[in-house]
C-alpha positions as CSV (number, residue, x, y, z in Angstrom):
1,M,0.0,0.0,0.0
2,T,2.7,2.4,0.9
3,K,4.7,1.5,-2.2
4,K,1.6,2.3,-4.4
5,I,1.1,5.6,-2.7
6,F,4.7,6.4,-3.3
7,L,4.5,5.5,-7.0
8,Y,1.3,7.5,-7.4
9,S,3.0,10.5,-5.8
10,V,6.0,10.3,-8.2
11,F,3.7,10.0,-11.2
12,A,1.7,13.0,-10.0
13,C,4.8,15.1,-9.6
14,C,5.9,14.2,-13.1
15,V,2.6,15.2,-14.6
16,I,2.5,18.5,-12.7
17,G,6.1,19.1,-13.8
18,A,5.3,18.4,-17.4
19,I,2.3,20.7,-17.4
20,F,4.4,23.5,-15.8
21,F,7.1,23.0,-18.4
22,F,4.7,23.2,-21.4
23,V,2.9,26.3,-20.0
24,Y,6.2,28.1,-19.3
25,A,7.5,27.2,-22.8
26,S,4.3,28.4,-24.4
27,I,4.5,31.8,-22.6
28,A,8.2,32.1,-23.5
29,T,7.4,31.3,-27.2
30,K,4.7,34.0,-27.3
31,K,7.0,36.6,-25.8
32,S,9.7,35.7,-28.2
33,S,7.2,35.9,-31.1
34,A,6.0,39.3,-29.9
35,V,9.5,40.7,-29.8
36,S,10.4,39.4,-33.3
37,E,7.2,41.0,-34.7
38,T,7.9,44.4,-33.3
39,S,11.8,44.6,-33.5
40,V,13.1,44.8,-37.0
41,T,16.8,44.8,-37.5
42,P,17.7,47.2,-40.3
43,P,19.9,46.0,-43.2
44,A,23.6,46.5,-42.7
45,P,24.9,49.7,-44.5
46,P,27.1,48.8,-47.5
47,F,30.2,50.1,-45.8
48,Q,30.0,47.6,-43.0
49,V,31.3,45.1,-45.6
50,K,33.6,47.5,-47.5
51,P,34.0,51.2,-48.0
52,F,31.2,52.8,-50.0
53,V,32.9,53.7,-53.3
54,I,31.8,56.9,-55.1
55,L,32.9,57.9,-58.6
56,I,32.5,61.6,-59.1
57,V,32.6,62.7,-62.7
58,P,33.0,66.4,-63.3
59,G,31.1,67.1,-66.5
60,H,32.8,67.6,-69.9
61,D,36.5,67.4,-70.8
62,T,39.4,69.1,-69.2
63,N,39.7,72.0,-71.6
64,T,36.7,71.9,-73.9
65,G,32.9,71.8,-73.8
66,G,30.4,72.8,-71.2
67,A,28.6,76.1,-70.4
68,S,30.4,79.4,-70.0
69,Y,29.5,82.9,-68.9
70,K,32.0,85.7,-69.0
71,N,35.0,84.3,-67.2
72,L,33.2,81.3,-65.7
73,Y,33.5,77.8,-67.2
74,E,31.3,74.9,-66.2
75,R,34.1,72.4,-66.7
76,D,36.1,74.1,-63.9
77,L,33.3,74.8,-61.5
78,V,32.3,71.2,-61.4
79,V,35.9,70.2,-60.4
80,D,35.6,72.7,-57.5
81,V,32.4,71.0,-56.3
82,A,33.9,67.6,-56.7
83,N,36.9,68.5,-54.6
84,D,34.7,70.0,-51.9
85,I,32.7,66.7,-51.8
86,S,35.9,64.7,-51.6
87,V,37.4,66.8,-48.8
88,I,34.3,66.3,-46.6
89,M,33.8,62.6,-47.3
90,S,37.5,61.5,-47.3
91,K,37.6,62.2,-43.6
92,D,35.4,59.2,-43.1
93,P,37.0,55.8,-43.8
94,D,33.6,54.4,-44.6
95,Y,33.8,56.2,-47.9
96,K,36.2,56.0,-50.8
97,I,36.0,58.9,-53.3
98,I,37.4,58.7,-56.8
99,I,37.3,62.0,-58.9
100,A,37.4,61.2,-62.6
101,R,39.5,64.3,-63.5
102,D,40.9,67.6,-62.4
103,K,41.1,70.8,-64.4
104,Q,44.1,69.5,-66.4
105,V,43.9,65.7,-66.9
106,W,41.8,62.6,-66.3
107,T,42.8,60.5,-63.3
108,P,45.6,58.1,-64.5
109,V,43.5,54.9,-64.0
110,L,40.8,56.2,-66.3
111,A,43.1,57.9,-68.8
112,N,45.0,54.6,-69.2
113,Y,41.7,52.7,-69.5
114,F,40.4,55.0,-72.3
115,L,43.7,54.5,-74.1
116,N,44.4,50.8,-73.6
117,D,40.8,49.5,-73.7
118,K,39.5,51.8,-76.5
119,Q,38.4,49.0,-78.8
120,A,36.9,47.0,-75.9
121,I,34.9,50.1,-74.9
122,L,33.6,50.6,-78.5
123,D,32.6,46.9,-78.7
124,F,30.9,47.2,-75.3
125,K,28.9,50.2,-76.6
126,N,28.0,48.6,-79.9
127,Q,26.9,45.3,-78.3
128,H,24.6,47.1,-75.8
129,Q,23.1,49.4,-78.4
130,I,22.3,46.4,-80.7
131,A,20.7,44.6,-77.7
132,D,18.7,47.7,-76.9
133,K,17.4,48.0,-80.5
134,I,16.3,44.3,-80.3
135,R,14.4,44.9,-77.1
136,I,12.6,47.9,-78.6
137,A,11.8,46.1,-81.8
138,S,10.3,43.1,-79.9
139,G,8.2,45.4,-77.7
140,Q,10.2,44.5,-74.5
141,E,11.2,48.1,-74.1
142,K,9.5,51.4,-75.0
143,V,11.2,54.5,-76.4
144,I,10.7,57.4,-73.9
145,P,11.1,61.0,-75.1
146,D,14.0,62.8,-73.4
147,A,13.2,65.3,-70.8
148,A,15.8,67.7,-72.2
149,I,17.7,68.4,-75.4
150,H,21.1,66.6,-75.4
151,S,24.1,67.2,-77.6
152,T,25.4,64.3,-79.6
153,A,28.6,62.8,-78.2
154,D,31.6,62.7,-80.5
155,T,33.8,59.5,-80.6
156,K,36.2,60.7,-78.0
157,T,33.4,61.7,-75.6
158,A,31.6,58.5,-76.2
159,I,34.7,56.4,-75.4
160,E,35.1,58.4,-72.1
161,L,31.4,58.1,-71.0
162,Y,30.9,54.5,-72.0
163,G,34.3,53.7,-70.7
164,I,33.4,55.2,-67.3
165,N,30.2,53.0,-67.2
166,K,32.2,49.9,-68.1
167,W,35.0,50.7,-65.6
168,A,32.5,51.4,-62.8
169,D,30.8,48.0,-63.1
170,E,34.2,46.2,-63.4
171,N,35.6,47.9,-60.3
172,D,32.8,47.6,-57.8
173,V,31.8,51.3,-57.7
174,D,28.7,51.8,-55.6
175,L,27.6,55.1,-57.0
176,V,28.4,57.3,-60.0
177,I,27.6,61.0,-59.8
178,H,28.0,63.4,-62.8
179,L,28.3,67.1,-61.9
180,H,27.2,69.9,-64.2
181,F,26.0,73.5,-64.4
182,N,23.3,74.6,-66.9
183,S,22.9,77.3,-69.5
184,S,20.3,78.5,-71.9
185,Q,20.2,80.1,-75.3
186,R,19.8,83.9,-75.3
187,K,20.3,86.7,-77.8
188,N,23.2,88.3,-75.8
189,P,25.5,85.7,-74.3
190,N,27.0,88.4,-72.0
191,L,23.7,88.9,-70.3
192,P,22.0,86.4,-67.9
193,G,19.0,84.4,-69.0
194,S,15.6,84.0,-67.4
195,Y,16.0,80.4,-66.2
196,H,17.4,79.5,-62.8
197,G,17.5,76.7,-60.3
198,F,18.8,73.1,-60.1
199,D,17.7,70.0,-62.1
200,M,18.6,66.3,-61.6
201,F,18.5,63.4,-64.0
202,I,18.2,59.6,-63.4
203,P,17.9,56.6,-65.6
204,D,14.4,55.8,-66.9
205,A,12.3,53.2,-65.1
206,Q,13.2,50.5,-67.7
207,R,16.9,50.6,-66.8
208,A,18.5,48.1,-64.5
209,N,19.9,50.8,-62.2
210,Y,16.7,52.8,-62.0
211,A,15.4,51.9,-58.5
212,A,18.6,52.7,-56.5
213,S,19.3,55.8,-58.7
214,R,15.9,57.2,-57.8
215,V,16.4,56.7,-54.0
216,I,19.8,58.4,-54.0
217,A,18.5,61.2,-56.3
218,E,15.6,62.0,-54.0
219,D,17.9,62.1,-51.0
220,I,20.2,64.5,-52.7
221,Y,17.3,66.6,-54.1
222,T,15.8,66.9,-50.7
223,Q,19.0,68.2,-49.2
224,L,19.7,70.6,-52.1
225,Q,16.2,72.1,-51.8
226,K,17.0,73.2,-48.3
227,K,19.5,75.8,-49.7
228,F,18.7,76.1,-53.4
229,E,15.5,76.4,-55.5
230,P,14.8,73.7,-58.1
231,E,14.2,75.0,-61.6
232,T,10.6,73.8,-61.6
233,L,8.7,74.8,-58.4
234,G,5.6,73.0,-57.1
235,S,5.1,69.4,-56.1
236,T,7.9,67.2,-54.8
237,F,10.7,66.3,-57.2
238,N,9.4,68.4,-60.1
239,S,12.9,69.0,-61.3
240,L,13.9,65.3,-61.1
241,Y,13.7,63.8,-64.6
242,E,14.0,60.2,-65.9
243,D,16.1,60.0,-69.0
244,Q,16.7,57.1,-71.4
245,S,19.5,58.4,-73.7
246,L,22.0,60.0,-71.4
247,I,25.2,57.9,-71.6
248,A,26.2,59.1,-68.1
249,L,23.2,57.3,-66.6
250,G,23.7,54.1,-68.5
251,A,22.0,54.4,-71.9
252,S,21.3,51.1,-73.5
253,N,21.8,49.4,-70.1
254,T,25.5,50.1,-70.1
255,L,25.6,50.6,-66.3
256,T,24.2,48.6,-63.5
257,K,25.3,50.8,-60.6
258,P,23.2,53.7,-59.4
259,A,23.8,56.9,-61.3
260,V,22.7,60.5,-60.9
261,L,23.4,63.6,-63.0
262,I,23.1,67.0,-61.2
263,E,22.8,70.4,-62.8
264,Y,23.4,72.5,-59.8
265,A,22.4,75.9,-61.2
266,Y,22.5,78.1,-64.4
267,I,26.0,79.4,-64.8
268,Y,24.9,83.0,-65.1
269,E,23.1,83.0,-61.8
270,K,24.0,85.9,-59.5
271,M,25.4,83.7,-56.7
272,L,28.1,82.4,-59.0
273,Q,29.4,85.7,-60.2
274,A,31.4,87.2,-57.3
275,S,34.2,85.0,-56.0
276,T,33.1,85.1,-52.3
277,S,29.4,84.2,-53.0
278,R,30.5,81.6,-55.6
279,A,32.8,79.8,-53.1
280,Q,30.0,79.8,-50.5
281,A,27.5,78.4,-53.1
282,L,29.8,75.7,-54.3
283,E,30.6,74.7,-50.7
284,Q,26.9,74.4,-49.9
285,M,26.2,72.4,-53.1
286,A,28.9,70.0,-52.0
287,K,27.7,69.8,-48.4
288,Q,24.1,69.1,-49.3
289,T,25.2,66.5,-51.8
290,V,27.3,64.8,-49.2
291,V,24.4,64.6,-46.7
292,G,22.1,63.2,-49.4
293,I,24.7,60.5,-50.2
294,M,25.1,59.6,-46.5
295,N,21.4,59.3,-46.0
296,Y,21.3,56.9,-48.9
297,A,24.3,54.9,-47.7
298,G,22.9,54.6,-44.2
299,S,25.7,56.4,-42.5
300,T,25.5,56.3,-38.7
301,K,27.8,59.4,-38.5
302,P,25.9,62.3,-40.2
303,I,27.9,65.5,-40.6
304,E,26.8,68.9,-39.5
305,V,26.0,71.4,-42.2
306,N,24.9,75.0,-42.0
């Protein structure tokens, strides 16, 4: 009798213990589930794996092309902005800045690439253009009218622009930014025109690099708008245009990396005429561009700008 009571007691304890274990486990599981549903870990910024590589391309060539007004030349102003961006971002090891050219020469790595890989670049261009025509003929792609009038690139310029796209994809560049200043036709080129403000261009929605390009462009646009007016006022991003034929943005799918082209202002605008106000304007253009880039890249160390 005593032995049976003992066995029953042991059995009862086991049952009670099992019930307690399953109740506790169920509660713990629900708590864990609730935490996982409300706590979302953000994706790691790109530079947690490697530095975020930015290729800055000052528009036009070293001594030809681009807008001009009196003693101002677009091809020089864009180098000044590129240098200001580089000075700010090079202080942070999370970023690696490559400036495609200065006011005299292309950076050696690109100059050598244009020279030694000239035929490969032309073949690359031709192959992508043929593939693009096939996609259009088959209805897989639509021809979209350009948002602005573009000049036709000569052979040298085409080699440089398509070469930059090819090189950027081959060398793990994370972002390509082309810097420009705008101009307009007017009867007297020595007088300012009526247009003013900044514009931005990104690849059209059919391009492989469209989605990321739009995100970074909107981040930069938002920052620039804090200090400068866009050319077209009104609803959000009115001066942000999708473009299908700009080589700089990856025409004919020649670039998979995000790409943005910025027209910071019209070259005859008042803020660019006096040396002091010009230096201040260029510095602000660089600073706001940097903040936009850092917002896109997910930087945990934002910089202070005035």
